[in-house]
N, C-alpha and C positions, 0 to 999 in steps of 0.2 A: 457527527460528521457534515462536513459541506453541505451546502443545499438549501431548499426552501423547505419549509416544516409549517404544521398547522399542528399546535397544542391545544388541545382542549383541556379544562380543569374543571371536574364535577365536586360538588358539594352540596350538604344539606345546611339550611338555617338551624338555628334553636329551636325553632318549632317545627323542624323535619321537613320542610318544604326544599326539592331538591331544584340546583341551579347547576347551569353549565356555562364556562365562558371559552369562546376560541379568539386565539391571536395566531396571526402569519409572521414568522419569524425567519430571516435568511440568515443563515451563519456561511461566514468567509474564513476559510482557513489560510492562515499565512505561512508558507514554508513546506516543508516534504515530509510527509509521513507514509514510508512505504513499508508494507506487510508482505513478504516474500514467503510463500508456502510452498512446499515440494509434495507433489502429489504422483501417486503411482511410479515411483522408482528413487534414486538417489541423483542427487545433482552436484556437482563441485560448484562455488559460489566465490567470485571477488567482487567486492563493493566499494564503491568508492562515494564519500559521502563529502559535498561541496567540494569537489575535485582532490580530496585526500583520501589515500586508502582508508578503510574502515579497521579498527582495533578488532571488531567481532572477527572477519574473516583474514585479516591480515596480508601482506603481501603476498604469500604463498596460496592463498585461497583457502577453503574449508569445505570438507565434504558433508553433506548434509543429508540426512536419511531421509525417507517417505514419511511423511505425515507430520515433520519438523515445521515451525515457523520461527522465521526471524523478523526484526521490527528495526528499520533504520530511520531516522529524522535527521533532516540537514536545512539549512538555512534557503538554499537555492536549488541543490539538485542532489538526486543519488542517481547513481549508474550501477549497473550490476549486469556482471558477467557470468553467465552459467553454462557449465558444460553439457546439460540437458535441456534446452529450450522447451520442450513439450512436457514436463514435468515440472514446470516452475511457473506458479501462480502467482499475479502482484494484484494486491488492493492498494491503489494511492489515494491519501487523504480521504478515506473511508467509501471510496468507490470500486467496486469489483472490476477489476480489467481482464480477470482470468488469466489464461495461456496465451501468450503471444508469439510462440517460438513452433518449431516444428520437433517432435519426438528424437532425442538423439542427437542432436545437434547443436554445436555452441554457437551462442548469442549474445549480444552486448546492448542491453537498452539504457537509454538514459531516460530520467524522470525528472523535468523541469517546469511544473506547473506555473502558467496554465496552459502551457505548451502541451500537446499530446506526446505520448511515449514516443521516443524516436530510436530505432536502431544504429549503432555507430560501429567503428572498426576497432574500439580499445580490445587491448588484449590483456 
């Protein structure tokens, strides 16, 4: 996942002497990787990846059951229309955003890193 990480390696020499080495690394993710999880109900979803309707949901959308997870990857953006915003949880490029909307209400969200998620009027 994107972010700053400290990696520590522990090893023993041939004589059994322990040693550790820590390195700090920064991971930068280019693009959009969006995990959509349905929690606490069902939700109808329609998704656009880089402006085009996703083959996963199709132009008519898709009903997703409680506990199901779908993943969408794009170059610049992923936009999600959900019929139940209160049951739709998002993880963007490895960072959990949780539920962004209100239960039972339809909402559309645009994910276009590095910008924060933005609510849109697309239906």
